N, C-alpha and C positions, 0 to 999 in steps of 0.2 A: 504493500500500500504506500502510495506517495506521501511525503510529509504534508501535514495539514497546517495551514496558516491560521493560528488561533490568536485571538486577542490582538490582532494587528490593527492599530489605531490609525485612521487616515483622516486627513482634513481636506477641505475643498481645494480643488486645483483649477485655476482659470488661466486665461491668457495673461502674459506678463505685461506689466505697465509700470513705468518708472516714475510716474508723476502722481501717484496716489497711494494711500496706505494699503488699499486692497491689493494692488499689484504686488507690493512688497510682501504682503502676507502669503500671496500665492507662491512665492519662491521658497516657502518653508518646506515644500516637499519636492524633491528632485526625482531622479531616476531611481527605480526600485530594483534591488538585487536580491534574488531569492535565497542566496547562500545563507544557510543557518536560519531559515525562516521559522523553524520550530521554536527557536529561542529568541526570535526577533522582539525587541522592545523599543517603543518610541516614547520619548519624553520631550517636553518643552522646558527650556531653561531661560530664566530672566537674566539678562546680561546688562550690567551698568558700567558706565565709564567709556562707552564707545562714542566718538565724536564725528567720525567721517567714514567713508567707504573703506579706507585703509584699515581702520579698526575692525570693521566687520570681516574683511578679508583675512585679517590676522587670526581672528577667532575661528573662522572656518578652516583655515590651514591647520591650526592647532588641533582641532577636533578630527579632521580627516587623517591626521598623522597617527592617530591611535589605532592599534591593531584591533579590529572587531567593529569599528564604526562603518556602517553601510552607507548612510547618507547624513549630510550635515548642511543645514542652510541657516543663514543668519539674516534677520530683518533689522536693519539699523534704526529705522524710525520707531519701531515698536519695542526696541531693546529686548529682542527675543531670539532664541536659537531653537531650531527643531532638529533633533538628533534621533536617528534610528540605528540601533547597534545590537550586536549579539550578546545577550545577557549571560551566556556561558563564559565569555571572555572579558567582559567589562561590567563594572557596577556603576550605579548612578554617581557614586563619589568620585570615580575616575574621571567622569565627564566634568564634574565641578572642578576638580584639581587641575585638569588640562586648561580650562578657561582662566582659572586664577593664576596659573603659571604663565599665561600669556599676558598678564597684567590687568585683568578685569575682575570685577566682582560677579558672582553667579549664585543663583538659587533655583531649585527645582520648582516649576510652576505646577499647580494642580491640573490634572487632565480635564479639559473642558467637557468632554463627553461624559466623564465620570461625574462631574459637577451637575450636569443636566440630569443624570440618572438619580443623583441624590435628591434632586428637587422633585422628581416625579413621585407620584403615589405608588403604592405597592402594585405588583403585577399579579395576575391570576394565571397560573400555568396548568395545563392538562398533561397527565402522564399515564401511559399504559403500565399496568402492574401485573406481571405474570406470576403464577404459582400460588395464588390465593384459592383456598378450597372451601372455606366456611367463614362464619361471622367472627370466629376467634382470630383468623388471619387478618381480617379487616381491622379489628380492634388493635392488633399488634402494629400494623403499618401506620394507622392513624396516630397511635401513641408515639411511635418513633419519629414521625414527621413533626408532630407538635412540639417535640423536645429539641428540634434543630434550631439553633439561633438564627433569627431572621425570618422564620416561618410564623405568620400571623394566624393562619387557619388551614386546616387540612381535612378534607372529606373524601372518603374512599367508598366506591360502589362495587360490591361483589359481582352483581349481575352483569355489569359492563366492563369489569376489570380496569376501571379508570379511577384515577385520583385527581382531585382538583385542589391545588395548593395556592394559597395567597402568601406571597413572600416579598421581602424588601430586597430589590436587586443590588442595593448598596452593601448588603451584608452577606448575601448568599446568591449563588448563580443556579441556573437550572441543572447544570452538570453536578453541582454539589448535592442537589436534591436527588438526582438519579443515583449518585454514589451512596447516599444515606439509605435509600431503599435497597440497593444491591448489597450493601454491607449487612443488612438485616436478613439477607438470604433470598430475597425475591428478585425477579427480573423486572427491569424498568427501562422505559425510553420516553423521551420528551415528544409530545404531540404538537402543542401550539400554546401561545399565550396571547394576552390582549395587547401586546406591543403593536403600535401603529407604524413603527419605523423599521420593521424587519420583513424580509421577503425570502421565502424558500423556493428555489428554482431547481428544476431538473435540467441537466445539460446533455446535449447530444452533439457529437462532432469531435469529442476528445479521443484521439487515437494514440497519442504519445505524450511524453513529458514536455515536448516543445509546445504542444497545445495548452498544457497546464500553465506553462510560463507565460504564454501569450495572454491567457485569461487574467492571470495575476497582474501583468503589466497594464492591461486595459483598466482593471479595477483600481489600481494604484493611481492612475492618471485621470480618473473619473470624478468630477466635482460632486461633492455631497456624500460620497461613500465613506463611512466611518470605520467599518470593520467587516471582514468577510472570512469565511472558512470554506474550504473545498474538500469534499469527501470523494476521492477518486473511485473508491469501490462502488458506492451507490450512485455516483454521478450526480451528487447533490451540491448545490451552492447556496450557502446562507449568507445574506447580506444585511447589514445594519446601515441605514442611510438617513440623511437629513431630509425629511419630507418637505421642508421649506425650500430646499434647493433642487430636489430631485424627485420626480414622480416615479411610480413603479413602472409605468409603460415606457417612459423616457429612459429609465435605467436599462430595461431589456433591449430597447431599440439601439441605444448607444453601444451596448456590448456586441450585439449582432452586427451592427454597422462597422465597428472598429475591427472586427474579426473578418471583414469582407464576406460575411455570410457563412463562414466556416462553422461557427458555433451557433446552435439553435437552442433557445431557452424556453421553458414552459413553467408556468406557476404550478407548484405541487399542492394538491388539495389534502389537508391533514386528515380529513374524514376518510378519503380513499386509502390512505396509509393505514388508518386504524382498521378498516375493513379487511385489508390484506393481512394484517397481523392476526385478526380473529380467524380468518380462513386458514392461515398457516398453523395456528395452534390446533384447530380442529383436525386438520390433515395429519399433524404430528401424532395426536392422540389416536387417530384411526390407524396409523401405521403401527403404533405400539400394540394396539388391540389385535390387529391382524397377526403380527408376529407372535404374540402371546397365545392366541388361539391356535395357530399352526403348531406351536410346540406343545400345547396342552392336549391336542387330539390324540397323539401317540400315547400319552399317559393314560387317558381314558380307555383307549383301545387295549392297552396292556392289562388294565385292571378289569375291564368288563368283557371284552371279546376274546382275548387270548386264552383264558382258562377254558373256554368252550372249544378251542382248536388244539388238539393234543400236540401236533407237530410244533406249532409256534410256542405253545406253553412250555414244552420240553426245552426249547432253545433258550427261553427266558430263565429257566431254572438251572441251566448249565453253569457250573462254577467257573469263575474267571478271577483268579487270585483270591482275595479274602471274601469277595462278594459274588452273588449270582449276576448273570448277564443282565437280567431285568433291572436289578438294583443299580448297576452301573449306568444303564440308559436313563433311568429315572433321575439319578443324581445329576447327570450332565444336563439333561433337559431342564430340570427344575432350577438348577443353579443359574442357568442363562436367564430364565424367566425372573427369578428372584432378584438377581443383582445387576443384570443388564437392562432388561425391560422395566423392572421394578425400581430402578435406581431413583427415579423421580420422587417416589414416596419416601425413600430414605433421606434424600436431599431436603425435601419439604419438611419432614419431621425434624431433621437436624436443625434447620433454621428456626423452626418454631421453639424447640427446646432451648436453643441458644438465646432466644429473646425472652425466655421465661414464660412462654405460653404453650398451649397444647391445641392441636386441631385434629381433623379427621385423618390426616396423613400419619399422625402418631399412632392412631388406632390401627390403621392398615399395616403400617410397618411392624407394630407390636404383634398383631395377630399372625401375619405371614411369617415373621421371624420365629415366633414360638413354634409354629407348625413345622417350618423348615429345619430349625436347629434340633428340635426334638427328634425328627425323622433321621437326621444325620447321627445324632447320639445313639438312637436305637439301632441304626445300622452298624456303627462301630462296636457297640456293646454286644450285638449278636455275633460279630466276627471274632470277638475276643472270648466270649463265654459259651457260644453255641446256643444261647437262649434268644430266639428271634421275636422281639415285640413287634406289634403292628407299626408300619410306617405310613405317614400321611403326606407324602410328597405331592400327590394330586391335589390335596386341599390347598396347599400354598399356591400352586400354579393356577388352579381354577379360580381361586379367590382374586388373584391379580387380574386374570382375564375378565371376570365379571365386573370388577371395579372399573377397568379401562373401558368396557362396553358402556357402563353407566355414565362415565365421564364424557364419552363421545356423544351419546344420546343427549346428555345434558347440554353439551356445547351446541348441538344442533338446535335444541329447544331455546336456549338462551339467545342464539342468533336470530330466531324468529321474534323474540321479544324486543330486540333492538332494531327491527325493521323500520320503525318510524323514522329515525334519523337517516338511515340509509336511503329511504324513499324520498325524504325531503332533500337530501343532497343530490339525488338523481334529478330533481326538478331544476337544479341550477344549470343554465345553458353552458356549453363548453366554449363556444365561440360567439362572436358578435361582428356585425358588419358596420364598420365605422365610416361615416361620411366625412370626407375631407373638405374643409371650407377655405376659401381665400380670405384676404383681408376684409372684403366686403360681405363676408358671411355667406357667400354663394357656394353651393356645392360644386366642386370641381373634380371629384373622384371618390373612390371608396376602397377600403382594404379590410381584410378579415383579421381580427385580433382575438387574443385569449379573453374570454369574458371576465376573468379575474383582473384584467388590466384596464378595465373601463374606469374613467375618471369623471367627476362631476363636470357637467357642461358639455360632455361629448354628444354629438348628434349621431343617432344610430338608426339604421334601417331594419325594419322588421317585416319579413315577407310572410304571406299567408302560410299557415301550418307550422310556423317556427315559434320558438319560445321568445318571450320578451326578455332581453338580456339584462336589464337593470330597472330599478325603480325610476320613474320619471314622469314626464307629461308629453302628450301628443302635440306636435307642432305642425304636422301635415298629415292629411288623410283621415279616413274613418273606417272602422271595422268593428266586428264583435269579438270579444276576448273571453275565453273560458278561464274563469278564476276559481273554479271549484276546488282545485288542489290546494289553494291557500285559504279561501273563506268557507269552503264547504257548500257554497251556493251553486246549484247545478245550472241555473239559467245563465246563458252567455250575457255579457254586459257590453252595451254599445259604448265605443270610445271615439270621441271626436276631438277637434282641436281644443286644447287646454284640459282635456280629461286626464286624470292620473292613471298610471299603469303600474303594475307590480311585476317585478322580475320573477321569471319562472313560470308565469302564466302563458297560455297558448293563444296566439293570434289566429283567428279562424278563417277570415275571408279576405278583406282588403289589405293593401300594403300601408304601413305606418312609418312615419319618421318621428322618433321620440328624442327628447333631450333628457339625458340622465341627470338626476339630482341627488340620488342616494346610491352609494356603491359600497362594496366590501361588507363590513360588519354592520353598516347602518341600514342595509336593505331590510324590507319586511321579512323576506325568506330567511335571511341570516338571523334576524331577531327571533323568528319562530324556532329555528334550530337551537339557538342559545337557550330559549325558554324551555324547550323540551329536554335539552341536555341538563339544564339546572334542575328540572323536576326529577329526572332519572338519577341524578347525583344526590338528591335530598333524601333524608330519612324521616319517615313518619314516626310520631311518638310511640305508636304501637310496636315499632321495631326495637325499642329499648328492652322489651320483654325478651326478644330473641337474643339480643346482645348479652343480657344477664345470664340466660340459660347457657349460651355458648361459653361464657367465661368459666362455668363450673361443670359443664357437660362431660368433657373428656376425663378430667380427674375422677369424677363420680363414676364413670363407666369402668375405668381401670380399677377403682376400688371395688366396685360390684363384681368385676371379673375375678379379682383375687379372693373375694368372699365366696364366690361360686366354686372356685377351685378348692378352697379350704373346706367349704361345707360338704361338698360331695366326697372329698378325700376322707375327712374325719368320719362322715356317715358310713363310708365303706369299711373303714378300719374297725369301727365299733360294731359292725354287722347290722347296720340299719337297713341294708338292702342286700339281696342275694348275689352270690358271685356269678350266677348265670347272666346277670346283666352285663358283665364285662365282655369286651371283645375277645376273640380267640388269641391266646397267648398274651392278653393284655393284663393290666394291673389297675389298681384303684387310681393311681396318679394319672395314667394315660386316659382313663375313662373320665376323670374330673377335668383334665386339661382340655379335652375336646369341647366340653360345655363352656369353659372359660374363654377359649378362643372364639367360639360362636358369639358370646356376649360382646367381646371386643369388636368383632368385625360387623355385627349387625346394627350396632348403635350408629346413628347418622345425624350429626349436627348440621350437615349441609342443608337438609330439607328445611330446618328452622331458619337458617341464614338466608335462604332464597325465597321464603314465603312472602315477605313484604316487597323487596326490591323488584322482583319479577312482575308482580301484579301492578306496581306503580309504573314500571316501564311500559307495559302493555296499555295501561289506562292513559298515560300521557300521549302515546301514539294514536290511540283511538280518538282521544279528545282532539288532537291536532287535525286528524282526518275530518272531524265534524266541525271544525272551526272554533273549538274550545281549547285554549291553551292554558295548561295548569302549571303553576310555578313551583309546586313542591308537594311532597307527601304529607306535610303537616296541613297544607291547605285542603287536601283531599279529606283528611280525617275530620277537620273542623266543618267542612261543607256538609258532610252527611248528618251533622247534628244541628243544623240551622233551625231556629225557631221563627225568626223574623227576617223578611226580605224587604228592605227599604228601596223604594223607587223614587227617583227625582221625576217630577212631572214633565217639565219641558225637555224635549229631546230624547227622553227615555220611554215614558208611556206615550208621549205624543211624537209626531214625526219630526218636530223641530223645524218645521217650515211654516212659519206664521204667515197668514194672508189676511188682508183687510177684507172684511165681508160687508161692511156698511160704513158710510160717512154721513152723519146727520148734522146739518147746520141749524143752529137755533137763533141766528141773528139774520139781518137782512143781507149779509155778505153773499156774494156769488160763490157757488160750489167750487168752481175752479180756483178762485182766489183763496178760498179757505184751505184747499189742499196744497196750494203753493206755499201758503204761510206755514202750515204744519210741517210740510216736507223740508222747508228751509230750516226750521228749528231743529228737526231731527237729523239733518244731513251730516252734522258733526259727531253724532252718536254712533257707537259700535254695537248697540243693543239689537238683538234680532227683531224686536218689534219695530224699532226705528227703521231698519232696512225694509221691513214689510211696508211701512207707510210710504217710504221714499219710492219704492217700486210701484206701489199702487198709484201714487200721484203722477209718476212718469207715464204709466199706461193711460191714465185719464187724459193727459194732455196730448199724447202722441198716438194713441191707439196702436195700430199694427205698424205704423211708419216710425219705428223706433230708431234713434241714432245708435250707431255701433258703440258699445261700451267695453268691448274686448280690447286686450293689449294696451290697457292704460288710457284709452280714449275717454276723456271726461267732458267732451263737448255737449253730451246729452244732458248735462246738469247746468248749462248756462242760464236756464230759465229760473234758477233758484235765486232768492233774494239774499242780499248781503246780511250777515249775522255778526253781531258783536257781543262781547261779554258772555259767551256760551259757558254753561256749567252743567255737568251731569250730576244728579242728586240720587245716589243709590237708594232703591226702595221707594222712590217718590216719582222721578221723571227727569225732565230737563227744563232749564230756563235760559232765556237769552233776550237780546234786544234787536228788533227789526224796525228800521226807520225811527229809532229813538223811543220806541214803545216796547214795553215788556210783554213777552209771550211765555206762557206756561203750558207744558204738555206733560200730563202725568195722571196721578190718581187723586182720590179725595183728600188724602193727607196734604198733598202739595197745594191744593186749592185752599184748604182750611188754614194752612200756615201763612198763606198770602192774603187772607181775608176775602177770598172769592166765594160768593154765595151760590150754592147749587140749587136751582129752582126745583120744585116738586116734580114737574113733568119731565125734567132732565134726569132726576134721580130715578124715576120710574123706568125711563128708557134704559139707563145703565143697569138697573137691577134685572130687567128682562134679558139683557145681553148676558149677564153673569149667570143667570139661572139656566141659560142655554149653552153653558160651558164656553162662553166667549169672554174676552177681556175688553172692558170699556175704558177708553183713553179720553180724558177730559182735556179740552183746549180752552185757554183763556187768553185774551188779547186786550191790552190796555185796561186791565182790571175788570173786564167783562167776560163771562163765560160765553163762548161763541159757537161751540159745537162738540160733538163726540165722535170718536172713531172706534168702530167695533172690529176686533181682531180675533181670529180663530186659529188654533193650532190643532189640526186633525189628529185623532188618536191613531196609533198603529193598529192595523187590522186584526192582529193576533192578541192585542192587549187583554181584552176581556176573557178570552179562552185561557190564556196563560195564568191570569189571576185566579180563575176558578180551578185550574190544574194545581196550582200551589196549595190552595185550600184542601184539595183532595189528598195532597202529600203531607197534610198536617203542618203546613208552613203558613204563618200569618203575614199577608202582604200589607205594607204600610206605605203611604204616599207622603212625601214631604215637598213643600213648595213655599215660595215667597210670594206667590200670586194672590190675587183677591180671594177672600175666603169663600164667597159664593161660587166663583168660578172653580175653585179647587174642589168644593163639595159636589158640584155638578159633574166634573170630570171623574171624581172618585165613584160617584153613583153609577155613571155610565159603564165603568170597567168592573164594578163590583167590590171596591175597596171600602171598608167601613172605618178603618183607622187612618185619619188624616192628621198630619202634624204640620204646624206652621214653622217656616224657617226664620228664626230670629237671629239677626246679625249681632255680633260679628262671627260667632262660632258656627251658627247656622246648622247645617245638616249633621255636623260632628256631634253637636249637643243632643240631637235626636237619637243618634246611634248610642251615645253613652247612657241616655235615659232608659233605653230599652235593655241595655246590658246590666243594669243594676240588679235585676232579679236573677242574674246568673245565666240568662238565656244567651245563646249564640246568635249574632246578628250579621246579616249580609247586607252590603250596600251596592246598588247598581247605579253607576254613573258614567258620564262620558266626557267630562270636561275638567279644566284646571280647577274650577270652583268646587268640583266634587272630590278632589284628591285628599283633602283633610279627612273627609268622612270615609273615603275608601281605606285610608290608612288606619282610622280609628276602629273600623268594623272588624269583626272576627274574620270575615271573608269579604274581600273587596272584589267586585266584578266590573272591569272596564268594558263597556259595550261599544260596538261599532268601531273597534280598533282605537277609539278615543284619541286623546292627546298623549304625547310622550310622558308627561308628568302623571297623568291618570294611570297609564300602563305601569309606570314605576311603582305607584302606590298600591296597585291591585294585586290580588292573588290569582285571579282568573282573568284572561283576556278573551273576550268574545268577539271574534273577528268580524262577524256580521252584525247588522243593526237589529236583528230579530230577537224579540223577547223569548222566543222558544229556547234559545241557548241557555237562558237562566235555568229552565227546567232540565235541559240536557246536563248542565254542570252539576246540579244537585243529584240528579238521577244516576249519572255516571259515578259520582263520588260514593253514593250509597252502595251501588253494585260492586265497586272496587273494594270497599271495606268489607262487604260480605264475602268477597272472594278471598281477601287476606285472612279473615277469620277461618274460612273453610280450609285454606292452606295450612294454617296452624293446627286445625283439627287433624288434618291428614298427617302432618309431621309429628305431632305429639302422640296421636293415637298409634301411629306406626311404632314409635319407640316404646310407648307404654305397653303395647301388646307384644311386640316382637322380642324385647329384651327378656321378659320372664319366660317366654317359650324357649328362647335360646339358652337360658340358664337351666332348663330342664324341669321347669315347674310342672309340666304336664306329663313328664316321662313316667313317674311312678304309677299314675292311674290310667293313662291312655297310650303309653309307650311312644309318645310323639317326641322326636328329637330332631333338631335342625343341624345337619352336618355343617361345618364351617364354610364350605364352598357355597352351600345354599344360602347361608346367612349373608355371605358376601354379595350374592346376587340380589337378595332382598334389599340390602343396604344401597347398592348401586341404583336400583330402580326407584327407591323412595324419593330421591331428589328429582328424578325425571318426572315422577307423578305430580310433584308440587309445581314444577315448571309448566307441565302440560295443563294443569288446572288453571294457572294464570293465563295461559294462551287462549282459554275459552272466552276470555274477555274480548278477544278480537271479533267475536260474533255479536258484540253489542250493537244495537241499533237505537238511535235516539228516538224518543217519543214524537209522534207527529201530531199536528193540530187535531186530527180526527180521533186520536186515541188519548189525548191528554185528559179528557174528562173520564176516561175509564181507569185512571190511576187509582189504586187503593193503597192505603197505608198498611205496611206489613208490621205486625206486632212482634 
């Protein structure tokens, strides 16, 4: 393997210029020599005392004369020297001494890239962890990581073999974390982190060491590259760069261009690497199982078939040295199975014991070793004494074979549980068509690029039948787009100019040009993957039970096995059971040992460890498929116990599209003048009702001949009057001055505070509006009430059915609003909600949440905006609906990708079914151990003569974890309740 360039610090390199500081800074990095690159170190040294170019040349000459210095550049104006040298030949002090011997003062400057790292917040890295078999292994790895200096948090998931570590890069590197895991005896490799300045590329075109040198030279002279490492074995290139100076696509283009097209680079997807690792592990276990099975078949053949074939049996009984031929064959075959194929169990058991813990591998190693070494002892004892006791070589081989079979089936089943992320990753497009623009933003050509190299602002072409390459908006064309893979909504969505599009969705008919606005980890698809990943990494509170059992399980089983051995042996010695029970040529110890071995190998802590995480993995995948993103197992557990669901009225129960239904003038003013006056007052407001009034007035004046308002064209509002001293009064309305006269637009409180009298006939008109679920907006001008505007926000079509469905599920729906009380009551009556709460500022909805929590009930909050985020955070379960705002999503536990209220039902129903499945898994796991261990210990032997041979016990143990995983996989059959079936929901006692 070629030397790897590690921790090579590079600064920006640009064209030289002698008349500014930047040009002199660029001289700090000259030609790069690869010699001794493994030990290459770069430092910057502050040099004082230099007054002219002769001084800087003197310092450079002094540095370059040192044996081991690779490059040395001095910047006179900045009093700085940049030195790259072989750290095995020189130390930092030697550099300082050389400069001081030249007659100048010198000091080592802090590494600027290290300073930036220290200022950054902690990183979150993902690592694959191999060799974990049960919850005890998970606890061991988590404990080791949490004790490593610089690690803030560590979470390990058994089902995915992944660890997520939050760490401070100023104290510890990802390599240190990998080493810590490997020192504990587990396999580990880095997958990815949330660093935004790192790129992992695959290289093609490297045929010799000359190509490697070419790549290094290109990178050293590329402006913005800070650090890089090349793995020639895997053809991987990892680059750290300054995103302010260098974009990922420009980085790739520059390298390919500088190599004259010889080198081709592609962005490596970390999820694809994880999938290949999972496949490799599954294939490796299958190979071991196949080998063990092939070697075990002759053992069974010799034991079961050969005694019925005289010729073969006589050959096996033939003496060959101290042993019979059959014994030699069994010894050789079983030794290979025990110590070559079964090596993984000894290694895993050893690392567990080394870390002061125990796991399933300890039980397997203990059980198979007891059977193997007893058989060897019996063989040697027979050769020396002539008394041949029964040997159990087949037990050891068959036990390992069945355990490997169970491991293989388990890996296949676990692979099915992680299908959600794999399928989401497959949605990501591989390539994109980039439209090339000239200075006038005219399209002059196109090129195909890697979709992972798309940058914000790129203009992309999307052909019919292809995937949308990134999140953005349509700038040309129209088409229908299938968004079902992201939102769960099957109906295609029409996309026209200015319509938003989501990366990974499929363009069905027409061609589109889109402008990318979100790329990389900021896209909707990436955020969905991150949320699903986070949920699969999380631990539900119910899993604490499994962790506790796992911590005491193996020691308890070993103790029970010893008691079984001792109990049967003592019972035999004192004559508690007849000698006829003993095997031929056997004794009490051998008879007792077989029971003890069965106890050791039949106990299965794996099933307990997999009961919760596999169910959560499947549930998060099913939820994502149905447009319900679950943030964690704790959210699942809380959601299934919800007593109250709070709905915000506007935008949640209603469509959030306010429209003016009536405009009544109560003065002699012309209707058009009235609407112009009101629209002018509301034109500076951002409130949805204000926008509805403005749009209604515009329609009134222009009808269908509407001026274009797209692309920032505001000429359509030139008819509005000039407004001065505008102020928005939260909870009241707005006030301003037009033509020197005060205008008020708002509710009764605003009128009362300004001394405006509301006539009886006006009040009756407003009450009629409110009782019909509309909002009445009062308008006063020059201290006189001149009219009322009626506004309606239609209810979502499914609102009433969903509310009734929640009641059927024994969940109490609550509506909270800051709207007029009569309007709120009318809306609540229409949807069937009896509990309506007023939103009282400043705490508003959050206070309503806390008031319902006082009785110990769990409360869910459904909201969609920034104003809902405090309540979403305060609730036991927060649900951001319609993909909401970023801050609402951050505060929520569930993200409902569609705007449909049906998904609230889906979220609760899926949570309940998942927890039911987890409990059922625990029943399987616990019942298996509770029933199987006593049977293996021989509890039924005295009365029913039922005895489990160790190899049968091993088969049962192997299949127990498979049964739990398969039970979790049944959740994949989940179907969300439909509107037609919501009313058929019944509460399960």
